[in-house]
N, C-alpha and C positions, 0 to 999 in steps of 0.2 A: 527479392525480399521475402518470397514465400516459396515453399516447395511445390512439387507437382501435385501432391495431395496431402491431406491432413494425416498425421500420425494415426495408425489404427486404434491405439489405446485412447488417444484423445477423441477420436471420432466416436467411439463407443460411449465415452463419457458424455459427450455433447448430445448424442441421441437420447440418452437417458434423461438429461436435463430438459430437453425439448418437450417432454411430457408435462412440464410445469411451466406454462407461459408466464411471463412477467406481468404484473398488474399495471394497468394504466389509469387507475382511479384510486381515490382514498379508501374506499371500502375494500377494493381488491388488495390494496397495500396492507391494510389491517389483517386481512385473511392470510396473506403471504407471510407476514411476520409471525402469526400464530402457528402456521404450518411448519415454519422453519424450526421451531423448538424441538418437536419430536424427531424430525429428520436429523438434526444435529446430534441428538442423543444416540441415534443409531450410528451415524457416521463417526462419532468420536469414541466408539467402543474400542477397547484394546489399543489405546494410543501409544505411540513410541515413547519409551520412558525418558524422562529427564531427571535431574537430581531432585528437584522439588518444584511444585507450583504453589502459588499463594494467590487466592482470590481476594480482592478488596476494592478499594476506590482510591482515586487521586483527586485532589481539589481542582475544580474547574471554575471558570469565571461566573457561572450561574448555578453552582451546585456540584455535588460529587459526581465523578465519572467512573463507570465500571472499569476495572483493570484486572489483569492477570499477569503475575510475575513468574517467568520461567527461569529457573536457575540450573546451571550445568551440574553434572555429577562430578564435582571437583571442589577443591578448596578455593574460596574467594579471597579477596573481593574481585569483582568482575567488571569490565566495561559494560555499559548498558545500551541496548538498541531499543529505542522507543518505536513501537510498531502501530500502524493504523490500518484497520481492515477496509476492504473494498465493499461494494454494494451500491454504487451509484449515488452515494450520499443519502440514500433512503432505506436501504436494507443492510444486513450484515451486523455482526456483533463480535465480541471477543470469542464466543463459541464457534462461529463459522470459520475462524482461521486458526483454530487450535493446532491442527496438524502442521500447517506451515510454520507457525511460531515454534513448535517443538523441534521441527527440522532445523530451523535457524539456530536454535539454542544448542542442539547436539553438535552441529557441524562447526559452529563458530567458537564454541566454548565461551560465549558471552551470555550475560543475562538479557532476556528479552522482556520488555514491559509492553504488553498489548493493551491498548487504551481504547475504550469506547468513546464515542462523541455523540453529541446531539444530532438527530437525523432530520432531514427535510421530508416532507414539506412543512411539518410542524415547526421546524427550526431551520429556516433557510440561511443562506450565506449572510453574514460571516460567522454563524454560530459554530460550525464544525472547525473552522480555522482558528477561532478564539480558543476552543477547547484543546485543539492539537498543540498550539503554541504554549498554552498554560501547562499542559502535561510535560512538554519538553523542559520548560523552565523549572518545574517542580522536580523532575528527575535529576536535572543538573544541580539543583540546590540541596537535594536530600539523598546523597549517595548512601548514607548509613541505613536508610529505609529499604534500600534495594540490594544490599550486600555489594555496593558499587564502588568503583574507583573514582567516580566523578567524571569519567570520560563518557561522552554521549554521542550516539549516532541516531539517525532516523531512517525508517524504512516503512513501506506500505505497498499495497497492491491496488490497482485500479483507482477508485476514488481516494483510497488511503495513500496511494503513490503520489497523487496530487498534493495531499495534505503534507506528506513528508517533504516534498520539494518546496512547498510554500513555507513550512516551518524553517527549512534551511535558509530561505530567502529572508524571512522576517528576522531570524537570528543575526544574519549578516548586516541587515540594514538598521536594526535597532540596538546594535551593540549588545546583543543578548548572549545566551549560552554559546560556548564554543562547540560547534558541531564538528565532530571528527570526520564524518562520512555520511552520505545519503545514498539510499538505494530505492529509487522509485521503480516498481515492478509493473510493467504495462500500464503506466499512469494515464489517467483521464485528463490529459493536458494537450493543448495545441490542436484540438480537433477543429477542422475547418471544412465547410462544404466543398465538395468536389475532390477531396483527397482520394488518390487511387485506392488506398486501403478501405476507405468508406464505400467507394463505388463497387469494389470487387468483393468485399467480404461482409458487408452488412447482411444480416440474416444468419451468420454463424455466431452463435451464443447471443450476440446483440444485433438487433436490426435498427434501422434509422429511427423508427418510432420509439423504441426503447431509449435510445441515446437522447432524443429530443425531450422525452418525458422526464427522464432523470434531470436533464439540464433545467427544464422549466420548474421542477420542484425545488431544485437547489438554488438557482439564481434569483427566482421570484421577480426580479426586475432586470430588464435587458441591459441596463447600464453596468451591472455587476460583471457581466461577461468580459469586460475589458479591464477589469481590476487585476493587477499582478498578484494580489493575494488570493484571488480566485483561480487564476491560471498563470503560473510563472513565466510562460512563454510571452506574456504581455510585458514583461519587465524590460526596461531599456538596457540594463547591464547586469549580468549575473556573475561578474568577475570575482566577487568576494564570497560566493557561497562555497560550501564544502565540496570536496571531490566526490565523484559519483560513480556508481554503477547503475546504468539504465537498461532495463530488460524490456523487450517487446516480443510479440508473437507474430509469425508470418501471416496467419489467417485471422488476425484481430482487426476489426474495423478501426480501432484506435491506434494501430501501429504507427502510422505516419506522424501523429501528434507526439508520441513518445520519442520517435527518431528526431523530430524537429527540436525537442527539448535537449536531447543529447548533443545535436549539432550546435545549438545555441551555446551550450556550456563550453564546447570546444572552441568556438569562435571567441568567447570571452575569456579564454585562457584557463579554464577550470580542468584539472586532470580528470578525465572521464573515460570509463570503459563502457562501450555499448555492445550489448549482446542481443541479437535477434534470433529467436528460435523458429526457424523457417517453417517447420511442420506443426507448430503449436497454435493454440487458440487462446482467446481471452480467458483469463482466470486459470490457466493450466497449472500454476504452481500450488493450487489448492486441491488438486486432483490426486488422491492417494494411489489410484490405479494406474497412473501414467509414470513410466520410468524416467522420462525426461524431466519430469517435475522434480524428482529427487536430485538429478544432476544439476538442474538450475539452482536449487536451494543450496547445494554444496558450493557451487561457484560463487554465489552472492555471499554466503557465509565466509568463504575464504577471503573475499575482498574486504569484508567488514573486519575480520580478525587481523588481516594484514595492515589495514589502516590504523587500527588501535596499536598494533605492535610498532609501527613506524612512529606514531605519536609518542609512545612511551620511550622510544630511543632518541627522541630529539633533545 
């Protein structure tokens, strides 16, 4: 499940990140969010071009949500991928995942709607879930606002990967929007004490204290950890959810939870592609300096585009 050693490009990126430890307090969190803004301005310089980007908002259940629409350099309308950023449900924004969303747009030739959501601990579960599902419903109902065809997929990384999977589950169970495809990227789902990936790789990007602190901030109450809309691996049956590509990373402490979700999809009869990048680390698809990140983005984009194409030909 993991290579002999971490990819050198990913290792160098991780070593740079380790100079900025994750906060484990509300004051530290506020400081981390403030420091992220200038870092993102530097990281997002000279971004890969797309046809057009539009910053705005989409309606959420408790107010407007920040959003950025990425459009391909082509004639529309386009299928729409609703994307949710990672950050442990407490960090991250539309800006932190700009490069990844641009890559998905360029490679898939689909529109990507990157949606912010309310963050914990100020807004614990189920706030982020409610925001994510509201955004998917809005995207499906308002294709003209997105240069869209009305076809919708969901994607996200880490915490956002969990939200994408949950949105797919909610749509299936609530007779909601038809989700063509889902792409959870190293999702924060199915994490259980004692998993080999947690034992062997805690401390690479994420340590156990980080994971537990994120969980405490998000769940707020222990009972929520068993809710399928918090973690879809708690669902009794996933058989009606959208087909999926699930990506994990070999040196990611969360790897085994993502694999468990993919295996559960397969057991429940959902067409699923599972890709484990054995030499990669958690969050690798946001790292511009890692060649394998571009390859993974292209693979996921191809799967999204292929799913929309198959849907159009039905």
